[in-house]
C-alpha positions as CSV (number, residue, x, y, z in Angstrom):
1,A,0.0,0.0,0.0
2,L,1.9,3.1,1.1
3,K,5.2,1.4,1.1
4,D,4.7,0.3,-2.4
5,R,3.7,3.9,-3.3
6,F,6.9,5.2,-1.5
7,D,9.1,2.8,-3.4
8,G,7.5,3.9,-6.8
9,A,7.5,7.6,-6.0
10,S,8.8,9.8,-8.8
11,R,10.3,13.3,-8.7
12,V,8.1,15.9,-10.4
13,M,8.3,19.5,-11.4
14,V,5.3,21.9,-11.0
15,H,4.3,23.2,-14.4
16,N,1.9,26.2,-14.6
17,T,0.8,26.7,-18.1
18,D,-2.2,28.7,-19.4
19,L,-3.6,29.2,-15.8
20,E,-5.4,32.4,-15.3
21,T,-5.6,33.8,-11.8
22,P,-9.0,32.9,-10.5
23,T,-11.5,35.7,-10.2
24,Q,-11.6,36.9,-6.7
25,R,-15.1,36.4,-5.1
26,N,-14.4,37.7,-1.6
27,E,-13.2,41.3,-1.3
28,A,-12.5,41.0,2.5
29,A,-9.9,38.4,1.7
30,P,-8.4,39.2,-1.8
31,H,-5.4,36.9,-1.2
32,R,-7.5,33.8,-0.8
33,V,-8.1,31.4,-3.8
34,P,-11.2,29.4,-3.9
35,R,-10.9,25.9,-2.7
36,R,-11.6,24.3,-6.1
37,D,-8.8,26.5,-7.8
38,R,-6.1,25.9,-5.0
39,Y,-4.5,23.0,-6.6
40,R,-5.1,23.7,-10.3
41,F,-1.5,23.1,-11.5
42,Q,0.2,20.4,-13.5
43,L,2.8,18.0,-12.3
44,R,5.3,16.8,-14.9
45,P,8.0,14.0,-14.2
46,N,11.5,15.3,-13.7
47,N,12.7,12.6,-16.1
48,P,10.8,13.1,-19.4
49,D,10.9,9.3,-20.0
50,H,8.6,8.7,-17.0
51,K,4.8,8.9,-17.3
52,T,2.9,11.8,-15.8
53,P,1.8,10.9,-12.3
54,G,-1.8,10.2,-11.6
55,S,-3.9,11.6,-8.8
56,K,-3.1,8.7,-6.5
57,D,0.6,8.5,-7.2
58,L,3.0,9.6,-4.6
59,V,5.5,12.3,-5.8
60,Y,8.2,14.5,-4.4
61,L,9.5,17.9,-5.5
62,E,13.1,17.6,-4.2
63,S,15.4,14.8,-3.1
64,S,16.0,14.4,0.7
65,P,19.5,15.5,1.8
66,G,21.9,12.7,2.4
67,F,22.7,12.4,6.0
68,C,26.0,10.4,5.5
69,E,27.9,13.3,4.1
70,K,28.7,16.4,6.0
71,N,26.6,19.5,5.0
72,P,27.2,22.5,7.4
73,R,24.7,24.6,5.4
74,L,21.9,22.2,6.4
75,G,23.4,21.3,9.8
76,I,24.2,17.8,8.9
77,P,27.3,16.5,10.7
78,G,27.8,13.4,8.5
79,T,28.9,10.0,9.9
80,H,32.7,10.4,9.5
81,G,34.5,9.9,12.8
82,R,31.4,8.8,14.9
83,A,31.5,5.9,17.2
84,C,29.1,3.1,16.4
85,N,28.1,-0.3,17.8
86,D,29.2,-3.0,15.5
87,T,26.9,-5.7,17.2
88,S,23.7,-3.6,17.0
89,I,21.1,-3.7,14.3
90,G,19.6,-0.4,15.5
91,V,20.3,3.2,14.6
92,D,23.6,3.1,16.6
93,G,24.7,0.1,14.6
94,C,27.7,0.5,12.3
95,D,26.0,-0.9,9.1
96,L,23.2,1.6,9.3
97,M,25.1,4.6,10.7
98,C,27.9,4.2,8.2
99,C,25.4,4.1,5.2
100,G,26.6,0.7,4.0
101,R,30.0,2.2,3.1
102,G,31.9,0.0,5.4
103,Y,33.7,1.0,8.6
104,R,37.0,0.8,10.4
105,T,37.1,-0.8,13.9
106,E,39.4,0.2,16.5
107,T,40.0,-1.7,19.8
108,M,40.9,0.2,22.8
109,F,42.2,-1.3,26.1
110,V,41.7,0.9,29.0
111,K,43.6,0.4,32.3
112,E,41.9,1.9,35.4
113,R,42.9,1.9,39.0
114,C,40.6,0.2,41.5
115,N,39.5,1.9,44.7
């Protein structure tokens, strides 16, 4: 259902052609657009080889940022140099945290004094 739509989601561009500004019906709120005219725009696939999405297709306008690479402009620290748990399958696990790129393990022995 939703997961299938997510897996098949396609990137689109908004294409406004030959659309007239709707006649304003309410002088008290001239900036409001009537509900039936609110979504009167056309979506075109970003890739011209793909078909135009239907009303039930899941689409997106821009790709999500990659959280594996550092991007200071977006406040993304990246994963380089972070500590991970190589036995965990959760979000702290090395496979997931390192985005499947592999990782280097480091074994440390700590010697502490007892009380």
